[in-house]
C-alpha positions in Angstrom: 0.0 0.0 0.0 2.8 2.4 0.8 4.4 1.7 -2.6 1.1 2.6 -4.3 0.8 5.8 -2.3 4.4 6.7 -3.1 3.8 6.1 -6.8 0.7 8.2 -6.8 2.6 11.0 -5.0 5.3 10.9 -7.6 2.7 10.9 -10.4 1.1 14.0 -9.0 4.4 15.7 -8.4 5.5 15.0 -12.0 2.2 16.5 -13.2 2.8 19.7 -11.3 6.5 20.0 -12.2 5.8 19.4 -15.8 3.0 21.9 -15.7 5.5 24.5 -14.5 7.9 23.5 -17.2 5.2 23.9 -19.8 4.3 27.3 -18.5 7.9 28.3 -19.2 7.6 27.1 -22.8 9.0 23.6 -22.4 6.1 21.2 -23.0 2.6 20.6 -24.0 0.7 21.0 -20.7 -2.5 22.9 -20.4 -2.6 26.5 -19.3 -4.7 27.3 -16.2 -7.7 28.4 -18.3 -7.8 25.2 -20.3 -7.3 23.2 -17.1 -10.2 25.0 -15.6 -12.5 24.3 -18.5 -11.5 20.6 -18.5 -12.3 20.4 -14.8 -15.7 22.0 -15.4 -16.5 19.8 -18.5 -15.2 16.5 -17.2 -16.1 16.7 -13.5 -18.8 19.4 -13.5 -16.8 21.6 -11.1 -18.1 25.1 -10.4 -15.9 28.0 -11.3 -15.0 28.3 -7.6 -14.0 24.7 -7.3 -12.0 24.7 -10.5 -10.2 27.9 -9.6 -9.5 26.6 -6.1 -8.0 23.4 -7.3 -5.8 25.2 -9.8 -4.7 27.8 -7.3 -3.8 25.1 -4.7 -1.7 23.3 -7.4 0.0 26.5 -8.4 0.9 27.2 -4.8 2.6 23.8 -4.3 4.3 23.7 -7.8 7.4 25.9 -6.9 8.2 23.9 -3.8 7.9 20.6 -5.7 10.1 22.0 -8.5 12.7 23.0 -5.9 12.8 19.4 -4.6 13.1 18.0 -8.1 15.9 20.4 -9.0 17.9 19.7 -5.8 20.9 17.7 -7.1 22.2 17.1 -3.6 19.1 15.3 -2.3 18.7 11.5 -2.6 15.8 10.1 -4.5 14.3 8.6 -1.3 14.4 12.0 0.4 12.8 13.6 -2.6 10.0 11.1 -2.6 9.4 11.6 1.1 9.3 15.4 0.8 7.1 15.2 -2.3 4.8 12.8 -0.4 4.5 15.3 2.4 3.7 18.1 0.0 1.1 16.0 -1.8 -0.5 15.1 1.5 -0.8 18.8 2.3 -2.1 19.6 -1.2 -4.6 16.8 -1.1 -6.0 17.9 2.3 -6.5 21.4 1.0 -8.2 20.2 -2.2 -10.4 17.8 -0.3 -11.5 20.6 2.0 -12.7 22.5 -1.1 -14.3 19.6 -2.8 -15.5 17.3 -0.1 -14.7 13.6 0.1 -16.9 12.4 -2.8 -15.9 14.9 -5.4 -12.3 14.7 -4.2 -12.3 10.9 -4.9 -13.7 11.6 -8.4 -11.0 14.2 -8.9 -8.3 11.8 -7.9 -9.6 9.1 -10.3 -9.9 11.7 -13.1 -6.3 13.0 -12.4 -4.8 9.5 -12.7 -6.7 8.8 -15.9 -5.9 12.2 -17.6 -2.3 12.7 -16.4 -0.4 9.5 -16.5 3.2 9.5 -15.4 5.6 10.8 -18.0 9.0 10.1 -16.5 11.1 11.8 -13.9 11.6 10.1 -10.5 10.5 6.5 -10.6 10.1 4.3 -7.6 10.6 1.0 -9.6 7.7 -0.5 -7.6 5.1 -0.6 -10.3 
């Protein structure tokens, strides 16, 4: 179970770091407006819910990027720190969405944003 949680955490972290990379012109990630529309279309989020989820993600993105970019940190330490950030992020998102919609959001996120590389736990 811990391996699955760690893998999910890495997936989410990669999503946010790659989003930051894309915003800087390095990839094909959605801009916040497109992401908002996708959340509204796919999950029937309200404007407030979609804006909140996006804002929370943007708040955590720089800290996750900093961890990824730290060349002196071991991979296990990176995973642990990212897991902690993801736990914090998820608690905030769940407080906005409630437990049922948060579960739908998590399922949707896994389906729409598969892991694209980066840190790998090797436990898949």
